[in-house]
C-alpha positions as a printed Julia matrix, in Angstrom:
492×3 Matrix{Float64}:
  46.8    22.6   145.01
  45.28   20.89  142.01
  47.02   20.34  138.75
  44.69   22.73  136.99
  45.65   25.53  139.39
  49.34   24.89  138.83
  48.87   24.95  135.1
  46.96   28.22  135.36
  49.68   29.85  137.43
  52.39   28.6   135.09
  50.46   29.91  132.13
  50.12   33.32  133.73
  53.84   33.38  134.52
  54.67   32.41  130.94
  52.5    35.22  129.61
  54.15   37.68  131.98
  57.59   36.5   130.88
  56.57   36.9   127.26
  55.22   40.4   127.94
  58.35   41.41  129.81
  60.53   39.9   127.12
  58.57   41.65  124.4
  58.76   44.94  126.28
  62.49   44.56  126.87
  63.0    43.62  123.27
  61.01   46.65  122.15
  63.07   48.89  124.41
  66.32   47.46  123.14
  65.02   47.81  119.59
  64.2    51.44  120.32
  67.63   51.97  121.84
  69.36   50.26  118.94
  67.53   52.56  116.52
  68.12   55.66  118.63
  71.63   56.24  117.29
  70.54   56.12  113.7
  67.42   58.17  114.45
  69.45   60.87  116.14
  71.82   61.19  113.21
  68.99   61.09  110.69
  66.88   63.7   112.46
  69.93   65.93  112.94
  70.68   65.78  109.21
  67.06   66.71  108.43
  67.01   69.58  110.91
  70.3    71.1   109.74
  70.11   70.28  106.04
  73.62   68.87  106.36
  75.59   65.67  106.23
  76.59   64.4   109.69
  79.44   62.04  110.49
  80.19   60.75  113.99
  83.46   59.05  114.91
  82.1    57.27  118.0
  78.82   56.97  119.94
  78.45   55.51  123.44
  75.0    54.91  124.98
  74.28   54.66  128.69
  70.64   53.61  128.86
  70.21   53.71  132.62
  71.59   57.27  132.87
  69.74   58.33  129.78
  72.86   59.68  128.09
  74.36   59.35  124.65
  77.97   60.48  124.24
  79.26   61.39  120.78
  82.79   62.34  119.8
  84.32   63.63  116.58
  81.15   65.05  115.02
  81.61   66.64  111.58
  78.87   68.71  109.92
  78.87   69.86  106.28
  76.09   72.18  105.08
  74.09   71.02  102.04
  71.52   73.8   101.97
  72.65   76.67   99.65
  70.85   79.46  101.52
  71.87   78.43  105.05
  74.37   80.93  106.55
  77.01   78.37  107.51
  79.48   76.11  105.71
  80.83   73.49  108.1
  81.4    72.71  111.75
  83.2    70.33  114.09
  82.26   69.17  117.6
  84.81   67.42  119.78
  82.37   66.24  122.45
  78.57   66.15  122.63
  76.24   64.67  125.24
  72.58   63.98  124.51
  70.3    63.48  127.52
  66.86   61.8   127.51
  64.42   60.03  129.81
  64.13   56.28  129.47
  60.36   56.51  129.86
  60.15   58.62  126.71
  61.6    55.9   124.47
  58.13   54.41  123.93
  56.38   57.81  123.59
  55.41   59.42  120.31
  58.05   62.11  120.78
  61.47   62.0   122.38
  62.56   65.28  124.05
  66.32   65.75  124.19
  68.77   68.2   125.68
  72.2    68.6   124.1
  75.48   69.71  125.68
  78.42   70.57  123.42
  82.03   71.46  124.21
  85.15   72.24  122.15
  83.51   73.13  118.87
  83.98   75.45  115.91
  81.89   76.56  112.99
  82.51   78.47  109.74
  79.73   80.92  108.91
  79.16   83.23  105.99
  77.15   86.41  105.86
  73.6    85.65  104.68
  73.84   88.94  102.77
  76.62   87.86  100.46
  75.7    87.25   96.85
  74.57   83.69   96.38
  76.82   81.51   94.26
  73.78   80.27   92.38
  71.58   82.73   90.45
  68.6    84.01   92.46
  66.17   82.25   90.13
  67.72   78.89   90.94
  67.85   79.34   94.71
  64.27   78.19   95.54
  64.71   74.98   93.57
  68.01   74.28   95.24
  66.48   74.88   98.63
  63.53   72.66   97.89
  65.83   69.75   97.13
  67.64   70.06  100.43
  64.9    71.46  102.68
  64.39   69.45  105.86
  61.28   67.39  106.08
  59.22   70.1   107.74
  56.48   69.6   105.17
  56.3    65.95  106.16
  55.45   66.87  109.76
  57.65   67.31  112.81
  60.25   64.66  113.56
  59.89   62.33  116.53
  63.03   63.66  118.21
  62.52   67.13  119.7
  65.57   69.08  120.94
  64.41   71.34  123.77
  67.69   72.89  124.9
  71.27   73.25  123.65
  74.18   74.29  125.86
  77.57   74.96  124.31
  80.95   75.96  125.72
  84.5    76.55  124.47
  83.46   77.43  120.94
  84.87   79.48  118.09
  83.33   80.9   114.94
  84.8    82.27  111.73
  82.51   84.55  109.7
  83.34   85.11  106.03
  81.96   88.26  104.43
  81.37   89.01  100.76
  84.37   91.36  100.41
  86.98   88.75  101.41
  87.11   90.06  104.97
  86.63   87.85  108.01
  85.57   88.08  111.63
  86.75   85.75  114.38
  84.73   85.11  117.55
  86.55   83.23  120.32
  85.49   81.73  123.63
  81.82   81.31  122.69
  79.33   79.93  125.18
  75.55   79.94  124.89
  72.31   78.43  126.13
  69.47   78.06  123.61
  65.96   76.99  124.58
  62.99   75.92  122.44
  59.62   77.19  123.68
  57.82   74.27  122.02
  56.48   76.36  119.13
  59.68   76.32  117.07
  60.99   79.59  118.53
  64.49   79.53  119.99
  65.84   82.08  122.45
  69.6    82.21  122.98
  71.89   84.08  125.32
  75.38   84.13  123.8
  78.68   85.32  125.24
  82.17   85.51  123.73
  85.55   86.4   125.2
  86.71   88.33  122.12
  85.6    89.5   118.67
  88.03   90.5   115.93
  87.0    91.91  112.54
  89.79   93.54  110.58
  91.2    96.26  112.82
  88.18   96.15  115.17
  88.92   94.37  118.43
  86.24   93.86  121.07
  86.54   92.29  124.5
  84.01   90.13  126.35
  80.79   90.56  124.35
  77.19   89.38  124.68
  73.95   89.31  122.68
  70.4    87.97  122.89
  69.21   86.02  119.82
  65.69   84.96  118.85
  65.35   82.39  116.09
  62.1    81.67  114.28
  61.42   79.6   111.21
  62.17   82.4   108.73
  63.92   85.1   110.77
  66.8    85.54  113.18
  66.79   88.71  115.27
  69.25   89.98  117.84
  69.08   92.54  120.62
  71.11   93.82  123.56
  74.34   93.51  121.59
  77.24   94.83  123.64
  80.84   94.84  122.36
  83.37   96.75  124.48
  86.04   98.52  122.42
  88.37  100.09  124.96
  87.6   102.75  126.09
  84.14  102.71  124.46
  81.64  100.19  123.18
  79.33   99.2   120.3
  75.68   98.31  120.95
  72.89   97.36  118.58
  69.86   95.42  117.37
  68.9    93.83  114.05
  67.26   91.02  112.15
  68.02   88.83  109.13
  65.56   86.79  107.06
  66.65   83.18  106.58
  64.75   82.67  103.33
  64.19   84.46  100.04
  66.75   87.21   99.4
  67.82   87.37  103.08
  66.55   90.88  103.76
  68.44   92.38  106.7
  68.24   95.48  108.83
  70.78   96.43  111.52
  71.14   99.46  113.8
  74.42  100.01  115.65
  75.6   102.74  118.01
  79.24  103.47  118.86
  80.51  105.53  121.79
  84.2   106.47  122.14
  85.49  103.75  119.81
  89.12  104.33  118.7
  89.19  105.59  115.12
  92.06  103.21  114.34
  89.63  100.29  114.87
  87.28  101.62  112.2
  89.63  102.38  109.3
  91.87  100.35  107.01
  95.51   99.77  107.91
  96.8   102.35  105.43
  94.85  105.1   107.24
  95.72  104.12  110.82
  98.99  106.09  110.97
  97.21  109.22  109.73
  94.09  109.28  111.9
  93.47  109.13  115.63
  90.75  110.0   118.12
  87.56  108.53  119.6
  84.53  108.11  117.32
  80.9   108.23  118.42
  77.89  107.86  116.16
  75.25  105.57  114.75
  74.92  103.29  111.73
  71.85  101.96  109.94
  72.28   99.07  107.49
  69.66   97.68  105.14
  70.4    95.08  102.51
  69.84   91.68  100.94
  71.62   89.16   98.7
  71.62   91.78   95.95
  73.59   94.34   97.99
  73.34   96.66  100.91
  73.57  100.28  102.01
  74.84  101.68  105.29
  74.3   105.26  106.41
  74.97  107.16  109.59
  76.58  110.06  111.4
  79.77  110.26  113.41
  81.81  112.72  115.4
  85.45  112.39  116.42
  86.7   113.65  119.78
  90.39  114.35  120.41
  90.9   113.88  116.66
  94.17  114.25  114.84
  94.12  114.16  111.03
  97.48  113.98  109.28
  96.02  113.13  105.88
  96.45  116.51  104.17
 100.15  117.44  104.15
  99.49  120.53  102.04
  97.46  122.04  104.9
 100.51  122.3   107.17
 102.49  124.05  104.42
  99.73  126.52  103.64
  99.09  127.54  107.25
 102.82  127.97  107.81
 103.15  129.96  104.57
 100.69  132.6   105.76
 102.1   132.77  109.28
  99.56  130.52  111.08
 100.23  127.74  113.58
 101.41  124.41  112.18
  98.4   122.1   112.53
 100.22  118.78  112.14
  99.73  116.66  115.25
  97.28  119.09  116.85
  93.89  118.02  118.17
  91.04  119.55  116.25
  88.19  121.24  118.09
  85.39  119.65  116.08
  85.08  116.87  113.49
  81.53  115.69  112.6
  80.46  114.09  109.31
  77.77  111.97  107.68
  78.8   108.75  105.95
  77.41  106.28  103.43
  78.65  102.9   102.2
  77.19  101.25   99.1
  78.61   99.08   96.32
  82.02   99.1    98.03
  82.19  102.9    97.83
  82.55  104.96  101.01
  81.42  108.59  101.14
  81.96  111.25  103.8
  79.64  114.23  103.44
  78.84  117.34  105.47
  82.42  117.17  106.7
  83.33  119.97  109.12
  86.81  119.69  110.64
  87.79  122.74  112.69
  90.87  124.04  114.44
  89.61  127.33  115.78
  91.42  130.45  114.55
  93.66  128.33  112.32
  91.72  126.45  109.62
  88.48  124.71  108.71
  87.81  121.95  106.17
  84.36  121.21  104.77
  83.01  119.18  101.87
  82.65  115.62  100.56
  85.12  112.76  100.02
  84.51  109.53   98.07
  86.76  106.44   98.31
  85.97  103.59   95.9
  86.8    99.88   96.04
  90.16  100.52   94.31
  91.14  103.08   97.01
  90.75  105.95   94.54
  90.0   109.21   96.35
  87.8   111.99   94.95
  87.42  114.85   97.4
  85.58  118.1    96.81
  86.69  120.2    99.76
  86.66  123.8   100.89
  89.57  125.11  102.95
  88.88  128.08  105.2
  91.49  130.41  106.69
  90.7   133.26  109.09
  89.72  136.39  107.17
  91.99  138.41  109.46
  94.92  136.46  107.97
  93.94  136.33  104.29
  93.19  140.07  104.3
  96.93  140.68  104.75
  97.52  139.1   101.34
  95.1   140.73   98.89
  96.31  138.72   95.89
  95.76  135.41   97.71
  92.42  136.48   99.12
  91.07  137.75   95.8
  92.31  134.9    93.58
  92.41  131.82   95.86
  90.21  132.52   98.92
  87.55  134.8    97.44
  84.47  133.67   99.43
  84.0   135.03  102.94
  81.73  133.28  105.46
  81.75  132.97  109.28
  84.88  135.13  109.55
  86.77  132.75  107.25
  87.76  133.06  103.61
  87.33  129.88  101.59
  89.17  128.17   98.74
  88.01  125.16   96.69
  90.29  122.11   96.83
  90.06  119.04   94.59
  91.64  116.01   96.29
  92.62  113.01   94.13
  94.92  109.98   94.19
  94.93  107.15   96.75
  95.27  106.9   100.5
  99.01  106.4   100.04
  99.5   109.19   97.49
  97.16  112.17   97.72
  97.23  115.02   95.21
  95.57  118.44   95.33
  95.22  121.49   93.11
  95.51  124.31   95.65
  99.28  124.73   95.89
  99.7   125.63   92.21
  97.04  128.31   92.46
  98.72  129.75   95.55
 102.05  129.99   93.73
 100.4   131.77   90.82
  98.72  134.23   93.17
 101.99  135.04   94.92
 103.59  136.28   91.71
 102.16  139.7    92.41
 102.77  139.54   96.14
 106.52  140.01   96.36
 109.64  137.93   95.87
 109.89  136.78   99.5
 106.43  135.21   99.4
 107.11  133.66   96.01
 110.35  132.1    97.22
 108.69  130.64  100.3
 105.73  129.38   98.26
 108.09  127.68   95.8
 110.02  126.05   98.65
 106.75  124.89  100.24
 105.56  123.51   96.91
 108.81  121.56   96.56
 108.35  120.1   100.03
 104.77  119.22   99.15
 105.84  117.38   96.03
 108.42  115.39   97.98
 105.94  114.5   100.71
 103.37  113.32   98.16
 106.03  111.18   96.5
 106.94  109.63   99.86
 110.28  111.44  100.09
 111.63  113.41  103.0
 111.62  117.11  102.1
 115.17  118.08  101.42
 116.85  120.93  103.26
 118.92  123.07  100.92
 122.59  122.79  101.61
 123.96  125.95  103.16
 126.08  127.91  100.75
 129.62  128.51  102.01
 130.48  132.05  102.69
 132.8   133.45  100.05
 136.44  133.22  101.12
 138.1   136.61  101.08
 141.2   136.87   98.89
 144.5   136.67  100.68
 145.7   140.1   101.83
 148.24  141.85   99.63
 151.32  143.32  101.26
 150.77  147.03  101.72
 152.65  149.73  103.48
 151.59  150.32  107.05
 148.24  152.06  107.23
 146.17  153.36  110.1
 143.91  150.78  111.66
 140.89  150.37  109.37
 137.42  150.91  110.64
 135.65  147.5   110.81
 132.91  147.04  108.2
 129.34  146.68  109.43
 128.02  143.08  109.81
 125.91  141.51  107.08
 122.16  141.78  107.58
 120.47  138.6   108.93
 118.67  136.28  106.46
 114.97  136.93  105.93
 112.61  135.31  108.46
 110.88  132.13  107.27
 107.56  133.58  108.36
 105.8   135.67  105.77
 105.49  139.36  106.32
 102.46  141.08  104.89
 103.19  143.63  102.15
 103.78  147.14  103.42
 101.39  149.82  102.19
 102.85  152.39   99.77
 104.1   155.67  101.3
 101.52  158.36  101.62
 101.51  160.96   98.87
 101.82  164.62   99.8
């Protein structure tokens, strides 16, 4: 082989070595910049600051392992505050390091996030929100980033959701798989082992979520609430005033899960109905209908006294036969309308009740008693229950006070009407009114102490007399049940 041939071969080898070295150097340069690029692109995508305790890179496996990831939101209109990730694994293909885009898949475990309702009033005035968003908006206007996340898988997660009225919801045992279709649309299947919001407790729940650039929508929501469940669909805008619309349906959900703690000892049963919510940052309004099966309503202590006073069955603790109503929630005020609570042949309650944010109650009710009963007491029927409808006579009742201390105006009118109905009825009405007052004040109605029978005077010594005839026994005390007034004797 000639010297010129050797030189040519050596030159070719040198060029190949240089090319390989340059390629290897470029790859290592890409790898060295991958860590910083990942953090930078993640900050842009989330609009948040990202801190990572440690990052380990395995080039040949195409894996990047991160631990101790802390995220803090910096975008005012984003519906989250902060999050922590214990472990995260980012997977990539080595061949993509030199490509114009770098597809990644992300696996996360042991994580938590603090969310807030996108419908809560923004801390900054609405006029300032667009400017604030513009300052922190990710660089979408500058074109898509080089790193493209195509799938996220998460396990062992927890979320805390803060609402505008200082209430919270906790979601535990969250796992989900989210996939990007390549056009910026994410589809997510999410599961959770439990959901707790106030007194509402749901078991293993699931939902399908679709995320687009400006809107998040959900469908196939299923939250079991033993023995029933809540299902629903909805959507929330992620920009502007965060317009939202949600439709929920409940079947056999325990009433105690749907009311505040102070009402739970007074209400029971299984609620079914639907709810429609529409709102934005400026406020919201929820409307719907519900019906309670196997319902027990111990919220009106005067009702038990009144039914007992006129000789009807005591309704305390009894299941009602029917209890439908419409409801509305707006500006922290809850309204029940078209109320129709029935215990057949005993009593009916209809009307409207408002409860404001300070727990002040304003109820405009109508109490119905069977006409066959009120007709036995003409004074009561004429002055207190004057309207007859559906075989019931009706009285207006104004309910005021709070959930812990309800007042009404019916008892005083009943006492006034009994003045012309006989002393027995008046005495029983007065005793019932006293019990009512004590129950409203949170006291146990007192039982009058029995009066001791008068002690007969000691016998005086007398001459022997024939055995006296025993005196007849005293008549028994009057029955606590009312007796209707007897008609006057017929005139000859």
